[in-house]
PATOR-556417 format. One record per residue: x, y, z of N, C-alpha, C in turn. Coordinates in steps of 0.2 Angstrom, whole numbers, plus 5000, padded with zeros to 4 digits. Atoms other than C-alpha are relative to their C-alpha. Layout:
<atoms>
ATOM  X  Y  Z  X  Y  Z  X  Y  Z
...
</atoms>
This chain:
<atoms>
ATOM  4994  4996  4999  5164  5688  5991  5002  5005  4994
ATOM  4999  4996  5005  5166  5694  5974  4994  5004  4998
ATOM  5005  4996  5001  5149  5702  5974  5001  5007  5000
ATOM  5000  4992  4999  5154  5719  5980  5003  5003  4995
ATOM  4998  4997  5006  5163  5723  5964  4996  4999  4993
ATOM  5004  4999  5006  5150  5720  5952  4995  5005  5001
ATOM  5005  4995  5001  5140  5733  5945  4993  4997  4998
ATOM  5007  5003  5001  5121  5730  5945  4996  5008  4998
ATOM  5005  4995  5001  5107  5742  5938  4995  5000  5006
ATOM  5005  4998  4994  5096  5749  5952  4993  4996  4998
ATOM  5004  5004  5002  5083  5736  5953  4992  5003  5000
ATOM  5007  4996  5003  5067  5747  5955  5001  5003  4994
ATOM  4999  4998  5007  5073  5755  5940  4999  4997  4995
ATOM  5001  5005  5006  5075  5740  5930  4993  4996  5001
ATOM  5006  5001  4999  5058  5734  5937  4994  5005  4996
ATOM  5006  4996  5003  5050  5749  5931  5002  5000  4993
ATOM  5000  5001  5007  5056  5747  5914  4996  4995  4998
ATOM  5006  5005  5003  5049  5730  5912  4995  5001  4999
ATOM  5008  5001  5000  5034  5734  5917  4997  5007  4997
ATOM  5002  4993  5004  5034  5751  5907  4997  5005  5002
ATOM  5003  4994  4996  5030  5763  5920  5002  5007  4998
ATOM  4998  4992  5003  5041  5778  5911  4997  5001  4994
ATOM  5001  4998  5007  5037  5790  5898  5007  4999  4996
ATOM  4994  5001  5005  5049  5791  5883  5004  5004  5002
ATOM  4997  4995  4999  5056  5806  5890  5005  4999  5007
ATOM  4997  5001  4993  5059  5799  5908  5005  4994  4999
ATOM  4994  5006  5001  5068  5783  5900  5005  5002  4996
ATOM  4995  4996  5001  5078  5795  5891  5006  5003  5004
ATOM  4997  4998  4995  5084  5802  5906  5005  4994  5003
ATOM  4997  5005  4996  5088  5785  5913  5005  4998  4995
ATOM  4995  5003  5005  5098  5779  5897  5006  5005  5000
ATOM  4994  4996  4999  5109  5795  5898  5004  5000  5006
ATOM  4997  5000  4995  5113  5793  5915  5004  4993  5001
ATOM  4997  5005  5000  5117  5775  5913  5005  5000  4994
ATOM  4995  4999  5006  5128  5779  5896  5005  5004  5005
ATOM  4995  4997  4996  5137  5791  5908  5004  4996  5005
ATOM  4997  5004  4995  5140  5778  5921  5005  4996  4996
ATOM  4998  5005  5005  5145  5766  5908  5008  5003  4998
ATOM  4994  4996  5003  5158  5778  5899  5005  5002  5007
ATOM  4996  4999  4993  5165  5783  5917  5004  4994  5003
ATOM  4998  5008  4997  5168  5764  5921  5005  4998  4995
ATOM  4996  5002  5006  5175  5761  5904  5007  5004  4999
ATOM  4994  4995  4999  5188  5776  5906  5005  4997  5006
ATOM  4998  5003  4994  5192  5768  5923  5005  4995  4998
ATOM  4998  5005  5002  5197  5753  5914  5006  5001  4997
ATOM  4994  4999  5003  5212  5762  5906  5005  5001  5006
ATOM  4995  5000  4995  5220  5763  5923  5003  4992  5001
ATOM  4997  5008  5000  5221  5743  5923  5004  4999  4993
ATOM  4995  5001  5006  5227  5744  5905  5006  5004  5000
ATOM  4993  4997  4998  5242  5756  5911  5004  4994  5005
ATOM  4997  5005  4995  5245  5743  5924  5004  4995  4996
ATOM  4999  5005  5004  5246  5729  5912  5005  5001  4995
ATOM  4994  4999  5005  5257  5739  5900  5007  5000  5004
ATOM  4993  5000  4996  5270  5741  5914  5002  4993  5001
ATOM  4999  5008  4998  5270  5722  5917  5003  4998  4994
ATOM  4997  5002  5008  5273  5720  5897  5008  5002  4999
ATOM  4992  4997  5001  5288  5732  5898  5005  4997  5004
ATOM  4996  5004  4996  5295  5723  5912  5002  4992  4997
ATOM  4999  5006  5002  5293  5707  5904  5005  5000  4993
ATOM  4996  4998  5006  5302  5714  5888  5006  5001  5003
ATOM  4994  4999  4996  5315  5721  5899  5004  4995  5002
ATOM  4996  5005  4997  5320  5705  5907  5000  4994  4993
ATOM  4999  5005  5005  5320  5696  5890  4997  4993  5001
ATOM  5004  5005  4999  5307  5684  5894  4998  4995  4994
ATOM  5002  5004  5006  5302  5670  5881  4994  5003  4997
ATOM  5007  4997  5002  5289  5674  5868  4994  4996  5002
ATOM  5007  5003  4998  5277  5661  5875  4998  5002  5006
ATOM  5002  4997  4994  5277  5668  5892  4998  5007  4997
ATOM  5003  4994  5002  5274  5685  5884  4994  5000  4998
ATOM  5007  5002  5003  5260  5678  5873  4995  4999  5004
ATOM  5005  5001  4995  5252  5670  5887  4998  5006  5005
ATOM  5001  4995  4995  5254  5685  5899  4994  5006  4996
ATOM  5005  4995  5005  5245  5696  5884  4993  4996  5000
ATOM  5007  5003  4999  5231  5683  5884  4996  5001  5006
ATOM  5003  5000  4994  5228  5682  5902  4999  5008  5003
ATOM  5000  4992  4998  5229  5703  5903  4994  5000  4996
ATOM  5005  4999  5004  5216  5702  5889  4993  4998  5003
ATOM  5007  5003  4997  5203  5691  5898  4999  5005  5006
ATOM  5002  4994  4994  5205  5702  5913  4998  5005  5000
ATOM  5002  4994  5001  5205  5717  5906  4991  4999  4997
ATOM  5006  5001  5002  5188  5711  5898  4996  4998  5005
ATOM  5004  5003  4995  5181  5702  5914  4999  5007  5005
ATOM  5003  4994  4996  5183  5719  5923  4997  5006  4998
ATOM  5004  4994  5005  5176  5730  5909  4992  4996  5001
ATOM  5007  5002  5000  5161  5718  5909  4996  5000  5007
ATOM  5002  4999  4992  5159  5717  5929  4998  5007  5002
ATOM  5002  4992  4998  5159  5736  5930  4995  5004  4995
ATOM  5004  4997  5004  5150  5741  5914  4997  4997  4996
ATOM  5002  5004  5006  5146  5729  5902  4992  4995  5004
ATOM  5006  5004  4997  5132  5720  5915  4995  5005  5000
ATOM  5005  4996  5000  5124  5735  5917  4997  5003  4993
ATOM  5003  5001  5007  5122  5738  5899  4994  4996  4998
ATOM  5004  5005  5002  5116  5722  5896  4993  4999  5004
ATOM  5006  4999  4994  5102  5724  5911  4995  5005  4997
ATOM  5004  4994  5003  5096  5740  5903  4997  4998  4993
ATOM  5002  5001  5006  5095  5734  5886  4995  4994  5000
ATOM  5006  5004  5000  5086  5718  5891  4993  5002  5003
ATOM  5007  4996  4997  5073  5728  5902  4997  5003  4995
ATOM  5003  4996  5003  5071  5739  5889  4997  4996  4995
ATOM  5002  5005  5005  5068  5725  5876  4992  4997  5003
ATOM  5006  5005  4997  5055  5716  5887  4995  5006  5001
ATOM  5005  4995  4999  5046  5733  5892  4998  5005  4995
ATOM  5002  4994  5005  5047  5745  5877  5002  4997  4993
ATOM  4997  5002  5005  5050  5734  5863  5000  5004  4992
ATOM  5001  4995  5005  5046  5748  5850  5005  5005  5000
ATOM  4996  4994  4999  5059  5759  5857  5008  4996  5000
ATOM  4992  5002  5001  5076  5751  5851  5003  5005  4998
ATOM  4995  4995  5000  5083  5767  5847  5002  5002  5007
ATOM  4999  4999  4994  5084  5769  5866  5006  4995  5002
ATOM  4996  5006  4997  5096  5754  5868  5008  5005  5000
ATOM  4994  4997  4999  5113  5758  5875  5005  4996  4995
ATOM  4995  5004  5005  5127  5754  5861  5007  4998  5003
</atoms>
């Protein structure tokens, strides 16, 4: 059920990288495209951060206990990381792992 919201790298491209089918120029193009996707998805996480900030303001305004506020911050941090990882981090990891297997000498093309 949650599988529809998990971003994945295109399987044929990932296999092509693992098998070393691309030239260095083609690989650079793939990297740039993925970098753009990761940046867009990371920026979209800002909307989630804004929503969490609104929740925090409401907690402060309602004079909630510091324990509840701290717990909420921890839950929000974990949720934000999980959202980022499922939408951007996983694609970075898949690309970097495929690059390491197919092109071990081209570490400079890793996604940072």
